[in-house]
BAFI-3210 file (N, C-alpha, C; in Angstrom, 3 decimals, decimal comma, padded with zeros to 6 digits):
// residues 322
n [1|2|3|4|5|6|7|8|9|10|11|12|13|14|15|16|17|18|19|20|21|22|23|24|25|26|27|28|29|30|31|32|33|34|35|36|37|38|39|40|41|42|43|44|45|46|47|48|49|50|51|52|53|54|55|56|57|58|59|60|61|62|63|64|65|66|67|68|69|70|71|72|73|74|75|76|77|78|79|80|81|82|83|84|85|86|87|88|89|90|91|92|93|94|95|96|97|98|99|100|101|102|103|104|105|106|107|108|109|110|111|112|113|114|115|116|117|118|119|120|121|122|123|124|125|126|127|128|129|130|131|132|133|134|135|136|137|138|139|140|141|142|143|144|145|146|147|148|149|150|151|152|153|154|155|156|157|158|159|160|161|162|163|164|165|166|167|168|169|170|171|172|173|174|175|176|177|178|179|180|181|182|183|184|185|186|187|188|189|190|191|192|193|194|195|196|197|198|199|200|201|202|203|204|205|206|207|208|209|210|211|212|213|214|215|216|217|218|219|220|221|222|223|224|225|226|227|228|229|230|231|232|233|234|235|236|237|238|239|240|241|242|243|244|245|246|247|248|249|250|251|252|253|254|255|256|257|258|259|260|261|262|263|264|265|266|267|268|269|270|271|272|273|274|275|276|277|278|279|280|281|282|283|284|285|286|287|288|289|290|291|292|293|294|295|296|297|298|299|300|301|302|303|304|305|306|307|308|309|310|311|312|313|314|315|316|317|318|319|320|321|322]
n.u [030,280|033,376|036,357|039,207|042,419|045,619|045,131|044,700|046,535|047,556|047,917|048,330|050,083|052,084|051,859|052,801|054,316|053,393|051,101|052,487|052,586|052,265|049,438|048,724|050,629|051,037|049,342|047,829|045,725|042,764|040,697|039,598|037,049|035,886|034,465|033,099|032,306|031,092|033,799|035,585|037,267|036,531|037,959|037,067|038,106|038,998|040,560|043,353|044,617|046,327|049,229|052,783|053,698|051,348|048,729|045,695|042,728|042,372|040,262|038,647|037,457|036,510|038,218|038,524|039,507|040,301|040,545|041,353|042,810|043,797|046,307|047,346|046,345|043,965|043,582|040,600|039,821|038,112|035,085|033,261|032,622|032,785|031,568|029,526|027,339|025,022|024,132|026,174|029,243|031,984|034,749|035,333|034,845|035,008|033,493|031,182|030,479|027,896|026,301|023,147|020,581|021,581|022,317|024,482|025,204|026,442|027,431|028,229|030,365|029,991|030,604|028,293|028,294|028,807|027,304|025,687|027,080|028,482|027,159|025,404|025,357|023,959|024,827|024,151|024,621|024,786|026,920|029,872|031,978|030,896|029,150|028,396|025,622|024,006|021,566|019,215|019,197|019,534|020,571|020,832|021,110|021,203|022,299|020,089|018,704|019,954|021,349|023,575|026,737|028,773|032,079|034,755|035,042|032,570|031,661|029,723|030,004|030,467|030,727|029,190|027,656|029,059|031,092|029,609|028,465|027,298|025,171|023,829|021,609|021,138|018,447|017,723|017,235|018,383|020,903|022,233|025,117|026,747|028,623|030,399|031,881|029,249|027,641|025,554|022,688|020,440|017,602|017,400|015,205|013,928|014,605|017,022|017,675|016,324|015,679|014,321|012,315|013,175|016,144|018,827|021,063|024,321|026,260|029,635|032,924|035,025|034,379|035,057|034,894|034,403|032,826|032,378|030,624|030,395|029,702|030,412|030,014|027,822|028,061|027,957|030,056|031,314|033,443|035,595|036,977|038,948|039,325|041,808|045,028|043,913|043,093|042,062|039,133|036,789|033,484|031,133|028,106|025,085|023,023|022,184|021,073|022,000|022,233|025,630|028,768|031,679|034,930|037,603|040,843|041,778|043,634|046,635|047,830|048,313|051,167|052,684|050,257|047,280|044,717|042,613|041,069|039,044|038,201|036,602|036,714|035,771|037,309|037,650|038,062|039,738|040,378|040,391|041,932|041,594|043,043|044,321|047,468|050,244|052,268|053,763|056,634|056,433|054,271|051,598|049,365|047,573|048,069|047,506|047,622|046,420|046,412|046,798|046,248|046,195|043,349|042,610|040,662|039,847|039,046|036,843|035,514|036,427|038,676|041,997|044,691|045,528|048,519|050,316|052,027|054,870|055,101|052,513|049,744|049,590|048,871|045,445|044,769|046,592|047,198|045,696|047,567|048,243]
n.v [043,921|044,432|042,640|044,293|044,061|044,411|046,971|047,776|049,336|052,114|055,239|056,581|058,602|060,050|062,765|064,392|067,044|067,892|066,652|065,007|063,714|060,581|060,256|057,883|055,124|052,432|050,716|050,396|052,906|054,199|056,385|058,509|059,632|062,254|063,121|065,512|065,473|066,860|067,654|066,193|064,701|062,258|059,883|057,865|055,128|053,072|049,866|049,213|046,290|045,299|043,709|044,069|043,893|042,736|043,467|045,416|046,269|045,432|045,215|044,586|045,565|048,483|051,118|053,063|056,173|058,515|061,926|064,764|066,921|066,927|065,985|063,951|060,711|058,298|054,846|053,285|050,790|048,331|049,061|048,131|045,908|044,217|041,751|042,302|042,905|040,918|040,561|041,331|040,636|041,314|043,693|046,451|049,389|052,975|055,071|056,864|058,579|060,020|062,167|062,191|063,307|062,035|059,529|057,536|057,277|055,192|055,179|053,013|051,470|048,483|045,260|043,378|041,039|038,908|040,185|041,855|044,006|046,944|048,417|050,681|050,565|050,926|051,452|051,587|053,166|053,838|055,181|056,947|055,212|052,758|049,743|049,092|048,237|046,634|048,622|048,237|045,783|045,324|046,670|050,223|051,733|050,448|048,795|048,517|050,786|052,923|054,150|052,046|053,067|053,100|052,159|053,516|051,359|050,353|048,573|047,568|049,317|048,267|049,564|051,790|052,708|053,854|055,243|056,899|060,024|061,880|064,631|067,127|069,703|073,186|073,466|071,023|069,066|066,088|064,786|062,594|061,963|060,357|058,024|056,746|057,810|058,652|061,228|061,226|062,359|062,410|063,071|062,268|060,553|061,547|059,483|058,620|056,309|055,770|056,687|059,789|060,587|061,370|060,240|062,241|063,728|065,215|067,214|067,547|068,740|066,160|064,382|061,771|060,205|059,950|062,086|064,940|066,961|070,151|073,063|076,519|079,528|081,212|079,558|076,473|073,641|071,321|068,871|066,629|063,627|064,012|063,108|060,605|059,235|060,395|063,771|066,361|068,225|071,010|072,420|075,117|076,335|078,200|076,877|073,742|071,999|072,790|075,084|073,928|075,507|075,071|075,274|074,596|072,938|071,535|069,999|068,290|065,247|062,421|061,734|058,613|057,340|056,401|057,290|059,876|060,920|062,776|064,533|067,283|069,465|071,700|072,590|073,604|076,250|076,073|075,058|071,998|069,709|066,488|063,527|060,854|059,229|057,510|057,347|055,924|053,773|051,290|051,926|052,695|052,683|050,713|050,509|052,612|055,776|057,838|061,382|064,783|068,183|071,801|073,747|076,548|079,485|081,882|085,421|085,751|083,404|081,256|078,417|077,967|076,264|073,046|072,191|069,459|068,392|067,187|067,650|068,096|069,141|071,424|071,232|071,543|072,745|074,663|078,232|080,232|081,556|084,972]
n.w [-146,022|-147,615|-146,882|-145,954|-147,499|-148,101|-147,549|-144,988|-143,876|-141,927|-142,242|-145,440|-146,054|-143,650|-141,690|-143,768|-145,684|-148,130|-150,658|-152,399|-155,260|-157,031|-154,769|-153,547|-152,937|-152,449|-153,769|-157,039|-158,339|-159,847|-161,896|-160,117|-157,907|-156,083|-152,927|-150,817|-147,503|-144,761|-142,704|-144,109|-146,879|-149,245|-151,361|-153,978|-155,778|-158,578|-158,305|-159,812|-161,061|-162,887|-164,298|-164,964|-168,407|-169,155|-170,988|-170,705|-168,798|-165,505|-163,053|-160,095|-157,845|-155,884|-154,182|-151,155|-149,782|-147,189|-146,014|-144,009|-144,623|-147,208|-147,680|-145,944|-146,156|-145,362|-145,622|-146,346|-147,002|-149,075|-149,912|-151,768|-154,470|-157,684|-157,309|-155,558|-157,017|-158,225|-160,801|-162,427|-164,209|-164,384|-164,187|-162,508|-163,182|-163,805|-161,299|-159,116|-156,142|-154,200|-151,808|-150,153|-148,124|-145,823|-146,728|-148,834|-152,179|-154,614|-157,779|-160,358|-162,848|-164,575|-166,112|-167,909|-169,347|-172,263|-175,161|-173,739|-172,764|-171,114|-168,083|-165,874|-162,436|-159,086|-155,745|-152,187|-148,982|-145,438|-144,531|-145,578|-145,898|-146,115|-144,873|-148,348|-150,451|-153,206|-154,588|-156,073|-157,316|-160,024|-163,267|-163,316|-165,587|-168,793|-171,857|-173,493|-173,168|-174,286|-177,384|-179,176|-180,100|-183,082|-184,083|-186,229|-187,999|-188,173|-186,287|-183,456|-180,435|-177,205|-174,832|-174,276|-172,102|-169,600|-166,912|-164,873|-163,471|-160,871|-159,909|-157,825|-158,024|-157,009|-156,435|-155,514|-157,398|-158,796|-160,993|-163,518|-165,349|-168,084|-170,188|-173,076|-176,004|-176,839|-175,009|-172,326|-170,388|-167,603|-165,522|-162,034|-159,830|-156,569|-154,884|-155,780|-157,147|-159,427|-162,786|-163,901|-166,191|-169,640|-171,427|-172,389|-174,866|-175,202|-177,276|-177,701|-178,549|-179,622|-177,569|-175,356|-172,859|-169,255|-167,853|-165,705|-163,503|-162,066|-160,013|-159,856|-158,391|-160,500|-162,659|-164,426|-164,827|-167,107|-167,347|-169,201|-170,747|-173,583|-176,903|-177,931|-177,390|-174,168|-173,408|-171,108|-171,355|-171,245|-170,752|-170,365|-168,787|-168,218|-167,238|-165,843|-167,595|-170,009|-172,895|-173,585|-173,629|-175,321|-173,972|-174,262|-173,864|-170,724|-169,392|-170,269|-171,941|-169,826|-169,341|-169,412|-169,577|-171,112|-170,543|-169,130|-166,200|-164,219|-161,157|-159,580|-156,909|-154,208|-151,191|-147,937|-148,753|-150,959|-154,347|-156,091|-158,358|-159,195|-160,284|-162,420|-163,179|-164,774|-162,883|-160,892|-160,248|-161,666|-163,179|-165,582|-168,427|-167,595|-164,970|-162,911|-161,055|-158,422|-158,299|-157,077|-157,737|-157,649|-158,718|-160,695|-161,166|-163,659|-163,765|-165,399|-165,159|-166,642|-166,767|-165,610|-167,201|-166,044|-164,499|-164,002|-161,038|-159,122|-156,419|-155,522|-153,492|-150,679|-147,107|-146,390|-144,072|-143,559|-143,502|-146,074|-148,785|-149,568]
ca.u [031,427|034,543|037,451|040,407|043,599|046,798|044,708|044,504|047,579|046,937|047,913|049,150|051,170|052,036|052,335|053,561|054,195|052,557|050,472|053,517|051,963|050,904|049,175|048,636|051,839|051,150|048,541|047,463|044,376|042,364|039,361|039,204|035,864|036,016|033,255|033,272|031,246|031,521|035,176|036,403|037,197|036,666|038,264|036,695|038,918|039,132|041,828|044,047|045,351|047,122|050,624|053,658|053,713|050,029|047,846|044,284|042,280|041,959|039,738|037,606|036,900|036,798|038,852|038,129|040,498|039,750|041,520|040,810|043,720|044,183|047,703|047,441|045,205|043,717|042,978|039,346|039,529|037,323|033,680|032,372|033,296|031,899|030,821|028,361|026,236|024,828|023,844|027,384|030,241|033,395|035,163|034,977|035,327|034,814|032,321|031,033|029,646|027,303|025,538|021,844|019,705|022,209|022,707|025,542|024,856|027,659|027,101|029,398|030,405|030,313|030,383|027,181|028,531|028,785|026,028|024,976|027,909|028,608|025,956|025,572|024,637|023,981|024,850|023,771|025,119|024,504|028,200|030,693|032,915|030,143|029,078|027,507|024,931|023,269|020,339|018,009|019,294|019,566|021,195|020,099|021,181|021,721|022,458|018,803|018,121|020,698|021,809|024,968|027,461|029,681|033,411|034,960|034,919|031,169|031,331|029,039|030,828|029,655|030,999|028,462|027,096|030,093|031,554|028,548|028,814|026,060|025,208|022,586|021,563|020,752|017,026|017,524|017,090|019,584|021,162|023,301|025,782|027,552|028,754|031,617|031,570|028,068|027,489|024,151|022,291|019,032|017,259|017,164|014,142|014,421|015,168|018,382|017,909|015,489|015,693|013,074|012,120|013,919|017,598|019,211|022,454|025,052|027,306|030,823|034,043|035,893|034,025|035,355|034,311|034,784|032,218|032,297|029,892|030,428|029,231|031,182|029,276|026,631|028,388|028,116|031,226|031,274|034,759|035,517|038,136|038,888|040,191|042,552|045,120|042,979|043,343|040,845|038,558|035,613|032,485|030,390|026,715|024,352|021,974|022,652|020,520|022,574|023,296|026,993|029,725|033,016|035,932|038,949|041,543|042,064|044,836|047,226|047,951|048,902|052,438|052,666|048,921|046,419|043,440|042,495|039,776|039,186|037,118|036,880|036,007|036,225|037,426|038,297|038,419|040,643|039,823|041,302|041,773|042,035|043,173|045,278|048,502|050,999|053,476|054,594|057,777|055,980|052,967|051,299|047,954|046,759|048,545|047,407|047,772|045,695|047,195|046,017|046,849|045,232|042,614|042,480|039,654|040,063|037,987|035,661|034,933|037,137|039,633|043,393|045,124|046,139|049,892|050,623|053,262|055,296|054,908|051,110|049,168|049,943|047,769|044,317|044,661|047,508|046,572|045,768|048,499|047,601]
ca.v [044,805|043,709|042,583|044,930|043,210|045,224|048,355|048,069|050,259|053,261|056,424|056,467|059,554|060,422|064,119|064,878|068,482|068,025|065,394|064,229|062,886|060,172|060,284|056,496|054,512|051,001|049,996|051,220|053,456|054,844|056,989|059,015|060,472|062,822|063,549|066,264|065,225|067,495|068,138|065,114|064,375|060,845|059,561|056,517|054,844|051,688|049,220|048,628|045,090|044,855|043,391|044,448|043,065|042,141|044,575|045,319|046,778|044,387|045,849|043,760|046,241|049,898|051,453|054,346|056,852|059,708|062,908|066,029|068,014|066,724|065,543|062,666|059,920|057,059|053,786|052,822|049,456|048,159|048,959|047,681|045,129|043,704|040,611|042,776|043,020|039,553|040,579|041,758|039,588|041,699|045,065|047,562|050,588|054,281|055,175|058,167|058,534|061,308|062,101|062,852|063,022|061,114|058,282|057,668|056,525|054,912|054,797|052,263|050,854|047,059|044,488|042,438|039,788|038,938|040,553|042,810|045,193|047,598|049,015|051,482|050,099|051,863|050,871|052,572|052,916|054,886|055,785|057,094|054,097|051,525|048,841|049,402|047,101|046,904|049,301|047,863|044,411|045,294|047,906|051,490|052,074|049,324|049,087|048,563|052,094|053,929|053,617|051,610|053,730|052,255|052,717|053,792|050,133|049,983|047,589|048,124|049,520|047,773|050,324|053,051|053,133|053,793|056,493|057,748|061,158|062,438|066,042|067,629|071,147|073,998|073,278|069,667|068,106|065,296|064,431|061,641|062,086|059,162|057,658|056,712|058,208|059,483|061,797|061,202|062,809|062,219|063,416|061,191|060,787|061,885|058,296|058,507|054,990|055,655|057,833|060,563|061,187|060,922|060,328|063,266|063,701|066,474|067,168|068,325|068,358|065,029|063,745|060,344|059,594|060,597|063,384|065,395|068,226|070,898|074,433|077,546|080,760|081,033|078,756|075,028|073,177|069,927|068,456|065,292|063,132|064,532|062,398|059,454|059,270|061,387|064,991|066,786|069,464|071,387|073,338|075,822|076,645|078,895|075,944|072,364|071,300|073,343|074,580|073,965|076,207|074,466|076,260|074,193|071,924|071,857|069,263|067,524|063,800|062,069|061,027|057,273|056,784|056,804|057,840|060,947|060,865|063,837|065,065|068,661|069,805|072,803|072,115|074,552|077,472|075,831|074,247|070,891|068,879|065,153|062,809|059,757|059,099|056,261|057,914|055,065|053,196|050,280|052,370|052,799|052,839|049,743|050,547|054,055|056,273|059,078|062,579|065,978|069,502|072,895|074,269|078,001|080,111|083,251|086,336|085,586|082,096|080,188|077,692|077,929|074,911|072,337|071,761|068,438|068,577|066,083|067,981|068,067|070,273|071,512|070,942|072,463|073,395|075,797|079,480|080,556|082,618|086,158]
ca.w [-146,256|-148,087|-145,916|-146,494|-147,565|-147,755|-147,349|-143,589|-143,441|-141,252|-143,078|-146,638|-145,834|-142,243|-141,417|-144,910|-145,921|-149,323|-151,058|-153,084|-156,294|-156,719|-153,330|-153,083|-153,485|-152,158|-154,760|-158,186|-158,194|-161,100|-162,037|-158,800|-157,720|-154,742|-152,240|-149,580|-146,545|-143,527|-142,722|-144,671|-148,303|-149,562|-152,751|-154,391|-156,965|-158,985|-157,935|-160,962|-160,666|-164,016|-163,993|-166,082|-169,626|-169,393|-171,350|-170,384|-167,510|-164,576|-161,848|-159,486|-156,689|-155,708|-152,915|-150,572|-148,951|-146,560|-145,539|-143,524|-145,001|-148,612|-147,739|-145,254|-146,609|-144,637|-146,421|-145,756|-147,507|-150,298|-149,488|-152,838|-155,509|-158,725|-156,772|-154,808|-157,975|-158,706|-162,227|-163,133|-164,376|-164,318|-164,461|-161,616|-163,869|-163,165|-160,439|-158,472|-154,945|-153,839|-150,560|-150,134|-146,982|-144,887|-147,382|-149,822|-153,378|-155,372|-159,149|-160,803|-164,175|-164,533|-167,332|-167,693|-170,042|-173,725|-175,758|-172,891|-172,638|-169,816|-167,522|-164,664|-161,266|-157,966|-154,407|-151,179|-147,633|-144,459|-144,198|-146,787|-145,998|-146,215|-146,026|-149,457|-151,037|-154,437|-154,173|-156,821|-157,796|-161,480|-163,748|-163,397|-167,014|-169,573|-173,279|-174,176|-172,920|-175,048|-178,674|-179,234|-181,193|-183,840|-184,304|-187,662|-188,793|-188,218|-185,262|-182,294|-179,244|-176,096|-173,610|-174,376|-170,817|-168,569|-166,302|-164,323|-162,613|-160,335|-159,508|-157,250|-158,240|-155,848|-156,143|-155,045|-158,486|-159,040|-162,386|-163,780|-166,644|-168,338|-171,592|-173,878|-177,384|-176,652|-173,677|-171,941|-169,057|-167,243|-164,144|-161,087|-158,857|-155,236|-154,239|-156,332|-157,737|-160,615|-163,688|-163,887|-167,513|-170,817|-171,531|-173,355|-175,303|-175,330|-178,290|-177,369|-179,416|-179,336|-176,300|-175,265|-171,666|-167,988|-167,545|-164,305|-163,458|-160,817|-160,143|-159,155|-158,614|-161,327|-163,831|-164,369|-165,569|-167,517|-167,840|-169,790|-171,488|-174,955|-177,838|-177,423|-175,939|-173,666|-172,676|-170,416|-171,865|-170,456|-171,288|-169,310|-169,079|-167,162|-166,807|-165,792|-168,746|-171,223|-173,764|-173,096|-174,495|-175,232|-173,560|-174,643|-173,082|-169,328|-168,989|-171,355|-171,782|-168,533|-169,450|-170,001|-169,361|-172,229|-170,100|-168,153|-165,510|-163,237|-160,338|-159,182|-155,670|-153,366|-149,823|-147,043|-149,452|-152,076|-155,431|-156,376|-159,546|-158,797|-161,557|-162,331|-164,199|-164,649|-162,306|-160,065|-160,947|-162,632|-163,630|-166,997|-168,762|-166,871|-163,594|-162,747|-159,691|-158,165|-158,013|-156,758|-157,909|-157,483|-159,868|-160,582|-162,009|-164,105|-163,337|-166,246|-164,912|-167,330|-165,944|-166,024|-167,515|-164,926|-164,729|-163,000|-160,281|-158,279|-155,006|-155,175|-152,766|-149,267|-146,210|-146,445|-142,771|-143,500|-143,949|-147,494|-149,131|-150,177]
c.u [032,630|035,643|038,676|041,572|044,809|046,415|044,401|045,646|046,930|046,872|048,830|050,324|051,039|052,676|053,211|053,330|053,327|052,014|051,439|052,916|052,871|050,682|049,064|049,775|051,934|050,318|048,276|045,998|044,020|040,982|038,857|037,941|035,876|034,669|033,647|032,061|031,697|032,935|036,134|036,183|037,402|036,988|037,922|037,396|038,859|040,497|042,407|044,877|046,157|048,565|051,479|053,627|052,403|049,057|046,414|043,981|041,774|041,564|038,565|036,886|037,220|037,377|038,373|039,253|039,868|040,867|040,782|041,693|044,237|045,625|047,855|046,178|045,133|043,040|041,764|038,932|038,755|035,863|032,744|033,202|032,273|031,016|029,614|027,142|026,045|024,623|025,062|028,404|031,665|033,520|034,574|035,544|034,837|033,472|032,303|030,069|029,162|026,435|024,197|021,044|020,289|022,577|023,725|025,259|026,090|027,259|028,345|029,228|030,798|029,989|029,330|027,408|028,406|027,380|025,238|025,766|028,000|027,280|026,331|024,713|024,701|023,923|024,557|024,327|024,711|025,764|029,023|031,698|032,212|029,709|028,056|026,847|024,210|021,881|019,083|018,073|019,288|020,265|020,262|020,026|021,821|021,652|021,143|018,110|018,777|021,176|023,269|025,668|028,316|031,019|033,625|034,842|033,459|030,750|030,672|029,998|029,982|029,906|030,349|028,067|028,111|030,280|030,422|029,107|027,525|026,268|023,838|022,596|021,054|019,288|016,697|017,340|018,425|019,665|022,256|023,804|026,633|027,777|030,170|031,213|030,328|028,029|026,003|023,940|020,801|018,824|017,120|015,980|014,757|015,042|016,561|018,662|016,995|015,681|014,325|012,932|013,072|015,430|017,940|020,676|023,016|026,142|028,444|031,992|034,867|035,629|034,338|034,643|034,600|034,152|032,266|031,634|030,070|029,961|030,108|030,516|028,008|026,863|028,462|029,291|031,064|032,646|034,678|036,821|037,932|039,855|040,800|043,901|044,430|043,648|042,064|040,403|037,352|034,727|031,773|028,958|026,128|023,195|022,541|022,160|020,988|021,801|024,690|027,910|031,119|034,064|037,369|039,554|041,875|043,340|045,320|047,290|048,723|050,138|052,304|051,330|047,985|045,148|043,621|041,129|039,872|037,968|037,567|036,048|036,547|036,217|038,236|038,862|039,376|039,955|040,858|040,904|042,410|041,987|044,064|046,334|049,169|052,302|054,285|055,622|057,371|054,611|052,824|049,805|047,050|047,168|048,654|047,455|047,104|046,653|046,252|046,852|045,764|044,568|042,395|041,483|040,126|038,875|036,708|035,010|035,581|038,192|041,040|043,804|045,842|047,528|050,257|051,971|053,613|055,012|053,453|050,672|049,647|048,705|046,682|044,115|045,636|046,816|046,734|046,777|047,733|047,871]
c.v [043,975|043,738|043,214|043,952|044,033|046,638|048,679|048,909|051,503|054,468|056,209|057,427|060,060|061,789|064,649|066,370|068,769|066,650|064,464|063,244|061,763|060,055|058,893|055,725|053,014|050,129|050,947|051,627|054,279|055,469|057,586|059,873|060,952|063,297|064,308|066,001|065,756|068,026|067,131|064,995|062,878|060,708|058,094|056,243|053,367|051,155|048,545|047,449|044,513|044,617|043,794|043,412|042,310|043,256|044,333|045,824|045,617|045,069|045,019|044,468|047,731|050,107|052,811|054,866|058,117|060,619|064,133|067,207|067,927|066,250|064,151|061,858|058,600|056,045|053,225|051,447|049,458|047,972|048,382|046,968|044,674|042,582|041,019|042,979|041,652|039,490|040,995|040,626|040,046|043,222|046,123|048,851|051,849|054,404|056,542|058,046|059,936|061,109|062,808|062,365|061,941|059,759|058,570|056,715|056,424|054,368|054,207|051,779|049,392|046,418|043,418|041,095|039,943|039,232|041,562|044,092|045,719|048,210|049,827|050,885|051,140|051,080|051,974|052,164|054,071|055,628|055,926|055,964|052,741|050,966|049,281|048,109|047,561|047,446|048,775|046,458|044,250|046,568|049,107|051,943|050,902|049,644|049,103|049,915|053,196|053,326|053,202|052,314|052,719|052,951|052,935|052,566|049,660|048,950|048,268|048,195|049,181|048,517|051,703|053,587|052,922|055,181|057,388|058,853|061,816|063,888|066,414|069,140|071,866|073,810|071,862|068,627|067,406|064,886|063,364|061,861|060,835|059,011|057,650|056,912|059,096|059,975|061,927|061,909|062,557|062,702|062,139|061,552|061,068|060,688|057,949|057,157|054,719|056,890|058,489|061,263|060,646|061,017|061,295|063,108|065,114|066,286|068,106|067,849|067,213|064,410|062,247|059,698|060,496|061,966|063,670|066,765|068,859|072,321|075,351|078,882|080,479|080,126|077,274|074,643|071,696|069,599|067,009|064,924|063,407|063,736|061,144|059,362|060,518|062,612|065,294|068,121|069,826|072,351|073,990|076,098|077,438|078,060|074,538|071,565|071,883|074,538|074,785|074,628|075,632|075,540|075,858|073,168|072,433|071,171|068,419|066,035|063,487|061,194|059,688|056,569|057,307|057,517|059,026|060,818|061,757|063,959|066,409|068,989|071,107|072,309|073,114|075,756|077,314|074,938|073,227|070,155|067,531|064,250|061,591|059,883|057,739|056,499|057,043|054,326|052,176|050,637|052,435|052,903|051,893|049,635|052,019|054,465|057,633|060,194|063,751|067,218|070,558|073,239|075,753|078,528|081,507|084,115|086,173|084,213|080,961|079,591|077,806|076,481|074,298|071,856|070,747|068,675|067,293|066,376|067,981|069,308|070,258|071,297|072,001|073,192|074,559|077,044|079,680|081,673|083,777|086,196]
c.w [-146,660|-147,037|-146,535|-146,491|-147,148|-147,387|-145,903|-143,013|-142,876|-142,151|-144,260|-146,560|-144,402|-142,061|-142,546|-145,091|-147,132|-149,688|-151,778|-154,083|-156,762|-155,202|-152,729|-153,741|-153,264|-153,083|-155,923|-158,080|-159,421|-160,986|-160,733|-158,853|-156,277|-154,219|-150,981|-148,699|-145,189|-143,647|-143,328|-146,175|-148,457|-151,047|-152,983|-155,711|-157,303|-158,605|-159,171|-160,492|-161,819|-163,619|-165,184|-167,197|-169,855|-169,724|-170,925|-168,991|-166,663|-163,273|-161,337|-158,342|-156,745|-154,320|-152,436|-149,684|-148,382|-146,067|-145,014|-143,913|-146,441|-148,773|-147,135|-145,518|-145,867|-145,556|-145,696|-146,280|-148,804|-149,919|-150,543|-153,897|-156,541|-158,178|-155,936|-155,705|-158,638|-160,206|-163,065|-163,176|-164,066|-164,370|-163,528|-162,206|-163,158|-162,457|-159,763|-157,300|-154,591|-152,599|-150,713|-148,926|-146,072|-145,446|-148,486|-150,974|-154,266|-156,743|-159,795|-162,247|-164,023|-165,883|-167,062|-168,370|-171,544|-174,247|-174,960|-172,662|-171,216|-169,387|-166,294|-163,557|-160,166|-156,664|-153,398|-149,826|-146,738|-144,037|-145,467|-146,968|-145,991|-144,876|-147,066|-149,952|-152,300|-154,070|-154,853|-157,411|-159,296|-161,957|-163,629|-164,846|-167,741|-171,054|-174,050|-173,998|-173,744|-176,359|-178,603|-180,391|-181,944|-183,992|-185,807|-188,559|-188,880|-187,197|-184,067|-181,118|-178,021|-174,790|-173,660|-172,994|-169,689|-167,957|-165,789|-163,435|-162,166|-159,905|-158,953|-157,331|-156,987|-155,460|-155,673|-156,129|-158,739|-160,504|-162,439|-165,202|-166,842|-169,835|-172,133|-175,327|-177,436|-175,212|-173,361|-170,605|-168,862|-165,820|-163,316|-160,191|-157,483|-154,521|-154,734|-157,004|-158,925|-161,476|-163,675|-165,241|-168,552|-170,615|-172,663|-173,740|-175,402|-176,370|-177,887|-178,216|-178,841|-177,964|-176,371|-174,090|-170,457|-167,760|-166,043|-164,325|-162,086|-161,085|-159,311|-159,430|-159,396|-162,526|-163,496|-165,271|-165,864|-168,102|-168,305|-170,469|-172,975|-175,824|-177,225|-178,127|-175,387|-173,053|-171,886|-170,985|-170,999|-171,218|-170,111|-169,768|-167,925|-166,640|-166,818|-166,993|-170,078|-171,744|-173,161|-174,125|-174,271|-174,955|-173,891|-173,698|-171,690|-168,852|-170,159|-171,022|-170,501|-168,697|-170,123|-169,808|-170,446|-171,791|-169,159|-167,503|-164,288|-162,336|-159,809|-157,954|-155,101|-151,927|-149,006|-147,786|-150,612|-153,100|-155,874|-157,653|-159,227|-160,025|-161,363|-163,423|-164,047|-163,919|-161,383|-160,912|-161,999|-163,202|-165,137|-167,207|-167,986|-165,399|-163,212|-161,277|-159,548|-157,759|-157,709|-157,042|-157,749|-158,815|-159,646|-161,607|-162,418|-163,689|-164,145|-166,089|-165,672|-166,404|-166,497|-166,253|-166,315|-165,323|-163,653|-162,331|-159,536|-156,811|-154,585|-154,432|-151,319|-148,412|-146,313|-145,124|-142,620|-144,008|-145,450|-147,718|-149,770|-151,667]
res [m|k|i|p|t|t|l|l|a|s|l|v|a|v|s|a|a|t|a|e|n|p|i|i|k|d|v|f|t|a|d|p|a|a|l|v|s|g|d|t|v|y|i|y|a|g|h|d|q|g|v|p|d|r|p|g|y|v|l|k|e|w|l|c|y|s|s|t|d|m|v|n|w|k|a|e|g|s|p|l|a|v|s|d|f|e|w|a|e|d|n|a|w|a|a|h|t|i|e|r|d|g|k|f|y|w|y|v|t|v|w|r|g|h|g|k|g|f|a|v|g|v|a|v|a|d|s|p|t|g|p|f|k|d|a|i|g|k|p|l|i|s|s|d|m|t|p|d|p|t|n|p|e|g|n|v|v|t|w|d|d|i|d|p|a|a|f|i|d|d|d|g|q|a|y|l|f|w|g|n|t|n|l|y|w|a|k|l|k|d|n|m|v|e|l|d|g|d|i|h|q|i|e|l|p|r|y|t|e|a|p|w|v|h|k|k|g|d|l|y|y|l|s|y|a|w|g|f|p|e|r|t|a|y|a|t|s|k|s|i|e|g|p|w|e|y|q|g|l|l|k|e|i|a|g|n|c|n|t|n|h|q|s|i|i|e|f|k|g|r|d|y|f|i|y|h|n|g|g|l|l|s|g|g|s|f|r|r|s|v|c|i|d|y|l|y|y|n|e|d|g|t|l|q|k|v|l|p|t|l|e|g|v|s|s|a|d|e|p|l|e|n]
***
């Protein structure tokens, strides 16, 4: 288990009335992935370590935070880092943790080195806060398994296999979605550390990265980063395997931050949209911060556009308003 540094602080917010975006103010956090486990929400985020006037993404580890009310967040330290994957060289990029049969599986994006590009790894733990360890000792998904896209100049893009997002359907079948420029999906075996069958592609308007899949009622929702600078868009389907119907934009550009990366959960009867922006005083595209706002559904199942706020959300333990 990684030794927490400055993250041994007790509560990020103490008895706050609202989440007050950004919710984490002592460090920069990016690419939030939320997990509901019992009466607790866990947010797993990359630790942006970029410094002012130094461009580029500098992330060496992932951080974990927990809350039972969506307002007061406890820092759980850094349960996983790039160094925990012996076959990886750098870059703790977007990741996603999911629970199955009492174990927690953390799918991560890491850089394998020159000529190998990015890959998806998987770590496992018996607790949502770790310790996590590399589950298979090699990439779960690597560039030799998917076609490398090219940019408008014809150069190969080496970040094709990034931003994993896991989903377990009502029948117990698990899926993994991922990709930059190309959007991929595949079934996972019951052990959650092997693909089960072919890799498929989904075509959606201006898909860039950051897929997230959730279900509400009878509809499946696939949200993603759209264009660049990134907005958030979404599509719906009556089947997890598609076809997907594009529904439009869900959130606009995140202020002074070029990227958008979202997770969507339901907790204690409320729906939440969790994302990042560059909202701290010295924030920006390489110094991002996690925020939370409410998500609202229309009667026909479409989503209302998310309007970021400074006040964030109120305690999930307070009574719902009529």
